[in-house]
C-alpha positions as CSV (number, residue, x, y, z in Angstrom):
1,M,-32.9,-1.5,-38.0
2,K,-31.3,-4.3,-36.0
3,H,-28.3,-4.5,-38.3
4,S,-28.0,-0.7,-38.3
5,K,-27.8,-0.7,-34.5
6,Q,-25.1,-3.4,-34.6
7,A,-23.1,-1.5,-37.2
8,F,-23.4,1.6,-35.1
9,R,-22.1,-0.2,-32.0
10,I,-19.2,-1.7,-34.0
11,I,-18.2,1.7,-35.4
12,S,-18.6,3.3,-32.0
13,G,-16.3,0.7,-30.5
14,I,-13.7,1.2,-33.2
15,I,-13.8,5.0,-32.6
16,L,-13.4,4.4,-28.8
17,V,-10.3,2.2,-29.4
18,I,-8.7,4.6,-31.8
19,T,-9.4,7.5,-29.3
20,L,-7.7,5.5,-26.6
21,V,-4.7,4.6,-28.7
22,V,-4.3,8.2,-29.9
23,T,-4.7,9.5,-26.3
24,L,-2.2,7.0,-24.9
25,S,0.3,7.5,-27.8
26,F,0.5,11.2,-26.8
27,V,1.1,10.4,-23.1
28,P,4.7,11.4,-22.3
29,T,7.1,8.5,-21.9
30,D,9.9,10.2,-20.1
31,S,9.8,10.8,-16.4
32,A,10.1,14.5,-16.2
33,G,9.3,17.7,-18.0
34,A,5.8,16.8,-19.3
35,A,2.5,18.4,-18.5
36,A,1.0,16.9,-15.3
37,G,-2.2,14.9,-15.1
38,P,-4.5,13.2,-15.5
39,R,-2.9,10.0,-14.0
40,Q,-3.3,6.6,-15.4
41,M,-5.1,4.5,-12.7
42,E,-6.4,0.9,-12.4
43,N,-9.9,0.3,-13.6
44,L,-11.2,-1.6,-10.6
45,G,-14.4,-3.4,-10.2
46,R,-16.8,-3.2,-7.2
47,G,-14.7,-5.6,-5.1
48,V,-17.8,-7.2,-3.5
49,V,-17.0,-9.3,-0.4
50,A,-19.3,-11.0,2.1
51,V,-18.5,-12.5,5.5
52,R,-20.6,-14.1,8.1
53,S,-21.1,-12.0,11.2
54,G,-23.1,-13.9,13.8
55,S,-26.5,-14.7,12.3
56,N,-26.1,-12.1,9.5
57,V,-24.0,-11.6,6.4
58,F,-22.0,-8.4,6.1
59,V,-21.6,-7.3,2.4
60,S,-19.4,-4.4,1.3
61,W,-18.2,-3.1,-2.1
62,R,-16.3,-0.2,-3.6
63,L,-17.3,3.2,-4.5
64,L,-15.0,4.2,-7.4
65,A,-13.4,7.6,-7.7
66,P,-15.1,8.5,-11.0
67,D,-18.6,7.5,-9.8
68,P,-21.1,10.4,-10.1
69,S,-22.2,12.1,-7.0
70,G,-25.4,10.6,-5.6
71,M,-24.9,7.2,-7.2
72,G,-26.9,4.6,-5.3
73,F,-26.7,0.8,-5.1
74,N,-29.0,-2.2,-5.0
75,V,-27.8,-5.4,-3.4
76,Y,-28.8,-8.8,-4.9
77,R,-28.5,-12.3,-3.5
78,S,-28.7,-15.6,-5.3
79,T,-29.2,-18.7,-3.1
80,A,-28.0,-22.0,-4.4
81,G,-27.8,-20.7,-7.9
82,G,-31.4,-19.6,-8.0
83,T,-32.9,-16.4,-9.3
84,A,-31.3,-13.4,-7.6
85,V,-33.5,-11.2,-5.3
86,K,-33.0,-7.6,-4.4
87,L,-32.4,-7.3,-0.7
88,N,-32.7,-3.6,0.1
89,P,-36.2,-2.0,0.0
90,S,-34.9,1.4,-1.2
91,V,-31.7,2.5,-3.0
92,L,-28.7,2.7,-0.8
93,T,-27.0,6.1,-0.9
94,G,-24.9,6.0,2.3
95,G,-22.0,3.7,3.1
96,T,-21.3,1.1,0.5
97,N,-22.1,-1.9,2.8
98,Y,-25.2,-3.8,3.7
99,T,-26.2,-6.3,6.4
100,D,-28.2,-9.3,5.1
101,T,-30.4,-10.7,8.0
102,T,-32.2,-13.4,6.0
103,A,-29.5,-15.6,4.5
104,D,-29.9,-19.4,4.6
105,F,-26.4,-20.5,5.7
106,T,-27.0,-24.1,4.8
107,R,-26.7,-23.1,1.1
108,N,-24.4,-21.1,-1.1
109,N,-25.2,-17.4,-1.2
110,S,-23.9,-15.2,-4.0
111,Y,-24.0,-11.4,-3.7
112,Y,-23.6,-8.7,-6.3
113,V,-24.5,-5.0,-6.6
114,K,-26.0,-2.8,-9.3
115,P,-25.2,0.9,-9.3
116,V,-28.2,3.2,-9.7
117,V,-27.9,6.5,-11.5
118,N,-30.9,8.9,-11.8
119,G,-33.1,6.0,-10.8
120,V,-31.8,3.6,-13.5
121,E,-29.9,0.4,-12.6
122,Q,-26.6,0.0,-14.3
123,T,-24.6,-3.1,-15.1
124,A,-24.3,-5.6,-12.3
125,S,-20.9,-6.1,-10.6
126,A,-19.1,-9.4,-10.4
127,S,-20.5,-11.6,-7.6
128,F,-19.0,-13.0,-4.5
129,T,-20.1,-16.4,-3.2
130,L,-20.3,-17.2,0.5
131,T,-20.2,-21.0,0.5
132,A,-22.6,-23.1,2.6
133,N,-22.1,-23.4,6.3
134,P,-19.5,-20.5,6.5
135,A,-17.5,-19.9,9.6
136,D,-18.4,-16.8,11.6
137,E,-15.3,-14.8,10.9
138,P,-14.2,-11.4,9.5
139,C,-11.9,-12.9,6.9
140,I,-11.7,-14.8,3.6
141,T,-9.0,-17.3,2.7
142,I,-7.1,-18.0,-0.6
143,P,-5.4,-21.4,-0.9
144,L,-1.7,-21.5,-1.8
145,Q,0.8,-24.2,-2.6
146,K,2.7,-25.4,0.4
147,G,6.0,-23.8,0.9
148,G,8.3,-21.8,3.2
149,P,7.5,-18.6,5.2
150,I,6.0,-15.6,3.4
151,H,7.3,-12.2,4.2
152,F,5.3,-10.0,1.7
153,V,2.2,-10.1,-0.5
154,W,1.7,-7.8,-3.4
155,P,-1.7,-7.1,-4.9
156,G,-2.2,-6.6,-8.6
157,D,-4.7,-7.4,-11.4
158,F,-2.8,-10.0,-13.4
159,D,-5.7,-11.3,-15.5
160,G,-7.5,-8.0,-16.3
161,D,-10.8,-8.8,-14.5
162,H,-10.6,-5.6,-12.5
163,E,-9.9,-7.2,-9.2
164,Y,-6.6,-7.8,-7.4
165,D,-4.7,-11.0,-7.7
166,Y,-1.6,-11.8,-5.5
167,L,2.2,-12.2,-5.7
168,V,3.8,-13.9,-2.7
169,D,7.4,-14.5,-1.7
170,R,9.1,-17.4,0.0
171,N,11.9,-15.3,1.3
172,T,13.8,-17.6,3.7
173,T,14.0,-20.6,1.3
174,N,17.3,-21.4,-0.5
175,P,16.9,-20.4,-3.2
176,Q,14.2,-17.8,-2.8
177,T,11.1,-18.0,-4.9
178,L,8.1,-15.8,-6.0
179,E,4.7,-17.2,-6.7
180,A,1.7,-15.7,-8.5
181,Y,-1.9,-16.6,-7.8
182,K,-5.3,-15.5,-9.1
183,R,-7.7,-14.2,-6.5
184,D,-9.5,-17.6,-6.3
185,G,-6.2,-19.3,-5.5
186,T,-5.4,-20.6,-9.0
187,F,-1.6,-21.0,-9.2
188,L,-0.2,-19.1,-12.2
189,W,3.6,-19.4,-12.0
190,S,6.7,-19.2,-9.9
191,V,10.2,-17.6,-10.3
192,N,13.2,-19.3,-8.8
193,L,15.7,-16.6,-7.8
194,G,18.6,-18.9,-8.1
195,P,21.9,-19.3,-6.3
196,N,22.5,-15.6,-5.9
197,S,19.5,-15.4,-3.6
198,S,21.2,-17.7,-1.0
199,N,23.0,-14.8,0.7
200,Q,20.1,-13.3,2.7
201,N,22.1,-10.9,4.9
202,N,19.8,-8.0,5.7
203,I,22.4,-5.3,5.0
204,S,24.4,-6.8,2.1
205,P,22.2,-9.4,0.4
206,G,23.0,-11.4,-2.7
207,S,22.6,-10.0,-6.1
208,A,19.2,-11.7,-6.7
209,A,18.0,-11.8,-3.0
210,I,14.7,-10.1,-2.2
211,D,12.8,-9.2,1.0
212,V,15.6,-9.2,3.5
213,G,15.8,-6.3,5.9
214,M,14.4,-3.2,4.1
215,W,15.2,-4.5,0.7
216,D,12.2,-5.8,-1.1
217,G,13.6,-6.0,-4.7
218,A,10.1,-6.6,-6.2
219,A,6.9,-4.7,-7.0
220,V,3.6,-5.2,-8.8
221,Y,1.9,-2.5,-11.0
222,D,0.2,-2.0,-14.3
223,L,3.0,-0.1,-16.0
224,D,1.7,0.1,-19.6
225,G,-1.9,0.8,-18.9
226,D,-3.3,-2.4,-20.6
227,G,-5.4,-3.3,-17.6
228,K,-3.0,-6.1,-16.5
229,A,-0.3,-5.7,-13.8
230,E,3.3,-6.5,-14.5
231,V,5.9,-7.8,-11.9
232,I,9.0,-5.7,-11.5
233,L,12.0,-7.6,-10.2
234,K,15.7,-7.2,-9.5
235,I,17.5,-10.1,-11.2
236,A,21.0,-11.6,-11.6
237,N,22.7,-14.7,-12.9
238,G,20.7,-17.9,-12.3
239,V,17.2,-16.5,-12.1
240,V,14.6,-18.9,-13.6
241,F,11.5,-17.1,-14.9
242,G,8.0,-18.3,-14.9
243,D,8.2,-19.9,-18.3
244,G,11.4,-21.8,-17.4
245,T,13.8,-19.4,-19.2
246,V,17.1,-19.0,-17.3
247,W,18.9,-15.7,-17.0
248,T,22.6,-16.3,-17.4
249,N,25.6,-14.1,-17.2
250,T,29.3,-14.7,-16.4
251,S,29.1,-12.3,-13.4
252,D,27.3,-13.1,-10.2
253,T,27.5,-9.4,-9.2
254,K,26.0,-7.7,-12.1
255,Q,22.3,-6.9,-11.8
256,W,19.3,-5.9,-14.0
257,L,15.8,-4.6,-13.4
258,A,13.3,-6.8,-15.1
259,V,9.6,-6.6,-16.1
260,L,7.7,-9.8,-16.1
261,D,4.3,-10.7,-17.5
262,G,1.9,-11.0,-14.6
263,M,0.0,-14.0,-16.0
264,T,3.0,-16.1,-17.1
265,G,6.1,-14.8,-15.3
266,K,7.7,-14.5,-18.7
267,L,10.4,-11.9,-19.1
268,K,9.0,-8.9,-21.1
269,A,11.8,-6.3,-20.7
270,Y,15.0,-5.6,-18.8
271,C,17.5,-2.8,-18.2
272,S,21.0,-2.9,-16.7
273,I,21.4,-1.5,-13.2
274,P,24.2,1.1,-13.3
275,Q,27.5,-0.3,-12.2
276,D,29.0,2.8,-10.5
277,Y,29.5,0.8,-7.3
278,I,29.9,-2.8,-8.7
279,S,33.5,-3.0,-7.4
280,V,32.1,-3.0,-3.9
281,G,29.6,-5.8,-4.7
282,P,25.9,-6.2,-5.6
283,L,23.3,-3.5,-4.7
284,A,20.5,-4.1,-2.3
285,C,17.3,-2.7,-3.8
286,Q,14.0,-1.2,-2.7
287,L,11.3,-0.5,-5.4
288,G,8.5,2.0,-5.6
289,I,6.0,3.4,-8.2
290,G,5.6,7.1,-8.8
291,Y,4.1,9.4,-11.4
292,L,7.1,11.5,-12.0
293,N,5.7,13.1,-15.1
294,G,2.2,13.4,-13.6
295,T,0.5,11.0,-16.0
296,T,2.1,7.6,-16.3
297,P,3.9,5.4,-13.7
298,S,7.6,5.2,-13.3
299,I,9.6,2.6,-11.4
300,V,11.8,4.1,-8.7
301,A,14.7,2.0,-7.4
302,F,16.6,2.9,-4.3
303,M,19.8,0.9,-4.0
304,K,22.7,0.7,-1.6
305,N,25.8,-1.4,-0.9
306,R,28.3,-1.2,2.0
307,N,32.0,-0.3,1.8
308,A,34.6,-2.1,3.8
309,D,34.8,0.8,6.3
310,G,31.0,0.4,7.1
311,S,29.9,3.4,5.0
312,F,27.2,3.1,2.3
313,N,27.0,4.0,-1.3
314,A,23.5,5.1,-2.3
315,M,21.9,5.4,-5.7
316,I,18.3,6.2,-6.9
317,C,17.2,5.5,-10.5
318,A,14.0,6.1,-12.3
319,Y,12.7,3.9,-15.2
320,H,9.7,3.8,-17.5
321,Y,8.2,0.9,-19.4
322,R,6.5,1.5,-22.7
323,G,6.1,-0.6,-25.8
324,S,8.0,-3.6,-24.4
325,N,11.0,-1.4,-23.6
326,L,12.3,-0.6,-20.1
327,V,14.4,2.6,-20.1
328,M,16.3,4.3,-17.3
329,D,15.4,8.0,-17.3
330,W,18.0,9.2,-14.7
331,K,20.2,8.2,-11.8
332,W,21.1,10.1,-8.7
333,L,24.2,9.2,-6.7
334,R,24.4,10.5,-3.2
335,G,28.2,10.6,-3.2
336,S,29.4,13.1,-0.5
337,Q,26.0,14.9,-0.3
338,D,24.6,14.9,3.2
339,C,21.3,13.2,2.5
340,P,20.3,10.7,5.2
341,D,18.0,7.8,4.4
342,G,15.8,5.5,6.4
343,H,14.1,2.2,5.8
344,Q,11.2,3.2,3.5
345,M,10.8,5.7,0.7
346,R,7.6,7.7,0.1
347,I,6.7,8.8,-3.3
348,A,4.3,11.8,-3.2
349,D,3.4,15.0,-4.9
350,V,4.7,17.3,-2.1
351,D,4.4,20.6,-4.0
352,G,1.0,20.1,-5.5
353,D,2.0,20.4,-9.2
354,G,0.6,17.0,-10.1
355,R,4.0,15.3,-10.4
356,D,5.5,13.1,-7.7
357,E,8.7,13.6,-5.8
358,I,10.8,10.9,-4.1
359,C,11.0,11.3,-0.4
360,E,13.4,9.8,2.1
361,I,13.5,10.4,5.9
362,G,16.1,13.2,5.5
363,F,15.8,14.4,1.9
364,V,13.6,14.8,-1.1
365,L,14.3,14.4,-4.8
366,N,12.3,16.1,-7.6
367,G,10.8,13.9,-10.3
368,D,13.8,14.7,-12.5
369,G,16.3,13.4,-10.0
370,T,17.5,16.7,-8.7
371,L,17.8,17.4,-5.0
372,R,14.8,19.4,-3.7
373,Y,15.9,19.7,-0.1
374,S,17.8,18.0,2.7
375,L,16.8,18.1,6.4
376,T,20.4,17.7,7.7
377,S,20.6,21.4,8.4
378,Q,17.8,20.8,10.9
379,N,19.6,18.0,12.7
380,V,17.8,15.2,10.9
381,G,19.6,11.9,10.4
382,H,18.8,8.2,10.0
383,G,15.7,6.8,11.5
384,D,13.3,3.8,11.2
385,R,10.0,5.4,10.4
386,F,8.6,8.5,8.6
387,Y,5.3,9.5,7.0
388,I,4.0,12.0,4.5
389,G,0.3,12.8,4.0
390,K,-2.4,15.3,4.7
391,L,-2.1,15.3,8.5
392,D,-3.6,18.8,9.1
393,K,-6.9,19.8,7.5
394,N,-6.2,23.5,8.1
395,R,-2.7,23.7,6.7
396,S,-2.0,23.8,3.0
397,G,-0.1,21.0,1.4
398,L,1.2,17.8,2.9
399,Q,3.0,17.3,6.2
400,G,5.7,14.8,7.4
401,Y,6.5,13.1,10.7
402,G,9.7,11.2,11.4
403,I,11.6,9.5,14.2
404,Q,15.3,9.2,14.7
405,Q,17.9,6.6,15.7
406,D,20.9,7.5,17.9
407,N,20.7,11.2,16.7
408,P,23.9,12.9,17.9
409,Y,22.1,16.2,18.5
410,G,19.4,14.7,20.7
411,L,16.6,14.8,18.1
412,L,13.8,12.3,18.9
413,E,11.0,13.1,16.5
414,Y,9.9,15.9,14.2
415,Y,7.0,17.3,12.3
416,Y,7.5,19.4,9.1
417,D,6.1,20.8,5.9
418,A,6.7,18.1,3.3
419,G,6.7,20.6,0.4
420,T,9.5,22.8,1.7
421,G,11.2,20.8,4.4
422,S,10.6,23.6,6.9
423,M,10.3,22.4,10.5
424,I,7.0,22.9,12.4
425,W,8.3,21.4,15.7
426,Q,11.0,19.1,17.0
427,H,11.3,17.0,20.2
428,M,14.8,16.9,21.7
429,T,16.5,15.2,24.5
430,T,20.0,15.4,26.0
431,P,22.3,14.1,23.3
432,P,23.0,11.6,22.1
433,A,19.4,10.4,21.7
434,G,18.8,6.6,21.7
435,D,17.0,4.6,19.0
436,V,13.3,5.7,19.0
437,G,12.5,2.6,17.0
438,R,8.8,3.0,16.3
439,G,6.5,5.9,15.5
440,V,3.1,6.2,13.8
441,I,0.4,8.7,12.9
442,G,-3.4,8.7,13.0
443,D,-6.4,10.7,14.0
444,V,-7.2,9.0,17.4
445,D,-8.6,11.9,19.4
446,P,-11.3,14.1,17.8
447,R,-11.0,16.6,20.6
448,Y,-8.0,18.0,18.7
449,S,-8.1,18.9,15.0
450,G,-5.7,16.9,12.9
451,Y,-3.7,13.8,13.3
452,E,-1.9,12.6,16.4
453,V,1.6,11.3,16.2
454,W,3.3,9.0,18.7
455,S,6.4,7.0,19.4
456,F,7.5,5.9,22.9
457,Y,7.6,9.5,24.1
458,G,3.8,10.1,24.3
459,I,1.0,10.9,22.0
460,Y,0.9,14.4,20.6
461,N,-1.6,16.3,18.5
462,A,0.6,17.1,15.5
463,P,-0.8,20.5,14.4
464,T,-0.7,22.0,17.9
465,N,2.2,20.0,19.4
466,T,-0.1,19.3,22.4
467,Q,1.0,16.3,24.5
468,L,-1.9,14.0,25.3
469,T,-0.1,11.2,27.1
470,P,3.2,11.0,28.9
471,A,6.2,9.2,27.6
472,D,6.6,5.5,28.4
473,N,8.3,4.6,31.7
474,E,8.7,1.6,34.0
475,Q,5.1,2.1,35.1
476,S,3.6,1.8,31.6
477,N,1.3,-1.0,30.8
478,P,0.6,-2.0,27.2
479,N,-3.1,-1.3,27.6
480,N,-2.5,2.3,28.6
481,R,-1.6,3.6,25.2
482,P,-1.6,2.1,21.6
483,Y,1.7,0.6,20.5
484,P,3.2,2.7,17.6
485,A,2.9,0.1,14.9
486,F,0.4,0.5,12.0
487,R,-2.5,2.9,11.6
488,L,-5.6,1.1,10.3
489,W,-9.1,2.2,9.2
490,W,-11.3,-0.7,10.4
491,D,-14.4,0.1,12.5
492,G,-17.4,2.3,11.6
493,D,-16.1,5.7,12.5
494,I,-13.7,8.0,10.8
495,L,-10.9,7.7,13.5
496,S,-7.9,5.5,13.1
497,E,-7.4,2.1,14.7
498,S,-4.1,0.2,14.8
499,F,-2.7,-3.2,14.0
500,N,0.0,-4.5,16.3
501,D,1.3,-8.1,16.6
502,N,-1.9,-9.9,15.6
503,K,-4.2,-7.3,17.3
504,I,-6.5,-4.7,15.9
505,E,-7.0,-2.1,18.6
506,K,-8.6,1.3,19.3
507,F,-7.5,4.1,21.6
508,D,-10.1,5.2,24.1
509,Y,-9.6,9.0,24.1
510,S,-12.7,9.6,26.2
511,I,-11.0,8.5,29.4
512,G,-8.6,11.5,29.4
513,G,-6.4,12.1,32.4
514,D,-4.0,14.6,33.9
515,I,-0.7,14.3,32.0
516,N,1.2,15.5,35.1
517,N,-0.5,12.9,37.4
518,W,-1.1,10.1,35.0
519,D,-2.8,6.9,36.0
520,Y,-0.9,4.2,34.4
521,S,-3.2,1.4,35.6
522,V,-6.2,2.6,33.5
523,K,-6.9,0.7,30.3
524,R,-7.1,3.0,27.4
525,V,-6.8,0.5,24.5
526,I,-9.8,-1.5,23.3
527,R,-9.1,-4.8,21.6
528,L,-11.3,-5.1,18.5
529,L,-9.9,-8.3,17.0
530,T,-7.2,-10.9,17.6
531,T,-6.3,-12.1,14.1
532,S,-4.5,-15.2,15.4
533,D,-7.8,-16.6,16.6
534,Y,-8.7,-17.3,12.9
535,H,-6.9,-19.9,10.8
536,S,-3.9,-19.8,13.1
537,A,-3.0,-16.5,11.4
538,V,0.7,-15.5,11.7
539,H,2.5,-12.2,11.0
540,S,5.8,-11.8,9.2
541,D,9.2,-12.2,10.9
542,R,9.0,-8.4,11.6
543,H,5.7,-8.8,13.5
544,A,4.0,-7.0,10.6
545,P,1.2,-8.2,8.3
546,M,2.3,-9.5,4.9
547,F,0.3,-6.7,3.4
548,Y,-2.4,-4.2,4.5
549,G,-4.5,-1.8,2.5
550,D,-7.9,-1.2,0.9
551,I,-8.1,-4.0,-1.7
552,I,-11.7,-5.3,-1.4
553,G,-15.0,-4.1,-0.1
554,D,-15.6,-0.5,0.9
555,W,-12.9,2.1,1.9
556,R,-11.9,0.3,5.1
557,E,-8.6,-1.5,5.0
558,E,-7.7,-5.2,4.8
559,V,-4.9,-7.0,6.6
560,I,-3.3,-10.0,4.9
561,Q,-1.6,-12.7,6.9
562,T,-1.0,-16.4,6.3
563,N,-2.0,-19.5,8.2
564,S,0.7,-21.2,10.3
565,D,1.9,-23.5,7.6
566,Y,1.8,-20.9,4.8
567,S,-0.7,-22.8,2.7
568,E,-3.3,-20.0,2.6
569,L,-3.6,-16.3,2.7
570,V,-6.0,-15.1,5.4
571,I,-7.4,-11.7,4.4
572,F,-9.1,-9.9,7.3
573,T,-11.9,-7.5,6.2
574,T,-14.1,-5.6,8.5
575,D,-17.6,-6.8,9.3
576,I,-18.7,-3.5,11.0
577,P,-21.4,-1.4,9.3
578,T,-20.7,2.3,8.6
579,D,-22.6,5.2,7.0
580,I,-19.4,6.9,5.9
581,R,-19.1,6.9,2.2
582,L,-15.7,7.3,0.5
583,Y,-14.3,6.2,-2.8
584,T,-11.9,3.3,-2.7
585,L,-8.5,4.3,-1.2
586,A,-6.8,2.3,-3.9
587,Q,-7.7,5.0,-6.4
588,N,-6.2,7.8,-4.4
589,P,-2.8,8.5,-6.0
590,L,-0.8,8.9,-2.8
591,Y,-2.4,5.9,-1.1
592,R,-1.9,3.6,-4.2
593,S,1.7,4.6,-4.3
594,N,2.1,3.7,-0.6
595,M,0.5,0.3,-1.4
596,A,3.1,-0.5,-4.0
597,S,6.1,0.1,-1.7
598,K,7.4,-2.2,1.0
599,G,10.8,-1.7,2.7
600,Y,10.0,-1.7,6.4
601,L,6.2,-1.8,5.9
602,E,4.6,1.4,7.2
603,S,1.2,3.0,7.4
604,H,-0.5,4.2,4.2
605,L,-1.9,7.8,3.9
606,T,-4.1,9.7,1.5
607,D,-3.4,13.0,-0.2
608,Y,-6.6,14.5,1.4
609,Y,-7.5,14.8,5.0
610,L,-9.1,11.6,6.2
611,G,-10.2,12.1,9.8
612,D,-12.7,13.7,12.1
613,G,-14.2,16.9,10.6
614,M,-13.0,16.0,7.1
615,D,-14.6,17.4,4.0
616,T,-15.9,15.3,1.1
617,P,-12.7,14.3,-0.7
618,P,-12.2,15.9,-4.1
619,T,-12.3,13.6,-7.2
620,P,-8.7,12.7,-8.0
621,N,-7.3,13.8,-11.4
622,I,-7.1,10.3,-12.9
623,Y,-8.2,8.4,-16.0
624,L,-8.9,4.6,-15.9
625,T,-7.1,2.0,-18.0
626,P,-9.1,0.5,-20.8
């Protein structure tokens, strides 16, 4: 009987593998024209994390998108390697976090969770160890090799253990480098971007330069669905890969898109970048990930270079990687089309058909590279910030909000239907308008349904265009309203907080006030955390975090910074309990796409309404990698 059971398990395993191979072999490999969904998505673990909070330990973990409704959890602690004990007296069915009030801080404490389905415990998660005598701080640290300043951090599961590892840049060194680390700080490899990364001009960078201005030139994602993330990189002559191989070419201007192995940094595949504008010079590059066919990820590259007269050439290309081949599916040249861009692209399913579109501040391309719409007919031009997400619970589809820079028609900011491009409202001033500079979105006032939007012209409830605070003026004080930087989900409620210049803050909507007789002396911003108080944490040269998003613990978001000498990552994670139960944001298709893009780093959004009065989010149409 024992041997029969073993044989059955072996045969079942073989059948499962064959099923997966057959299923994946029929997944379309082109970027358009295929049936949509389900989407390939990372098979994440529970992401257990524990931090000391006063005399307690705060533990949190992921609820996964495919988890059955009603799944509960038990929390276990092992002290100094001893037998683990269950901490919770009854199964936890609320928020996926727990406060341990009995830990002995003089010894190591390891935590893990076991899901409970229909009263039966399932397989234990991986554990997280809080080492003895931990500091009282809402963060964990990851050691790095010493080096120059870090501008960006990319998360990705390089080793296939179902948890995120990290790629970091050293973007101001000469030459620039990229370094890969496992989540415990184990150094994996580095890439030397060579002599063509020495020109770090933020408008016209060198052919191999990354992370200057809005041009990231790198991305991390599991492209082939094997459970391990690849690194996508723009390359040129002189780049040295993680295995020591050197990319050589007689031209210092010609460029390629490359896919590297996440564990070794070895080149796996490459494809030439189109040379339509090579006579002008190398192309600056911004990368993103989208499901243009609705099922498998495509690489989207937005590229520009500048003509002698100051005008720009713009090109967008889509690629797919399958079977060790990197193939360009299409390219779009802006040419003389009136399609204004900004500093960040959004890749989102704006029409609800399961396939992603490529969105810029003033236009949208369909997944096959055709123009869907342009907003120039509605006076939209270049601007620094725009957002696409579910900003209004009561309106169908997704909505967009953008700000403008030196708009000749006097347009300051606008709110629109992301699927059609139709305007819902616009805020104008006497032309020409100045540079609005910053704008952000978030549900910060539950007295009004939907998200609020704000720049320096006051906070507005977006669905109703109701002005809640006046525009900034010489009487404004920084504690009177939140700075329009980054929306963040951090504390225990469903409203949005913000990250700004090493501060996590919350808007106190309850104070209210007469907008026509505003009291500028009243403090309406509550400081929740000053990140620079811990490990001398610093922000990037753009006063932004190196990364932020939901990468460990429950659905609240983490902020990644470095210490002052760039020898460790400092990952801030909330220590505030909550009963709100949501699946990890990293398995929401729109949010995960936002996480993969950089440019001018902007706030991430979900494709469902996440705010006051929200409904239980629908399960996304995804399948998990093996």
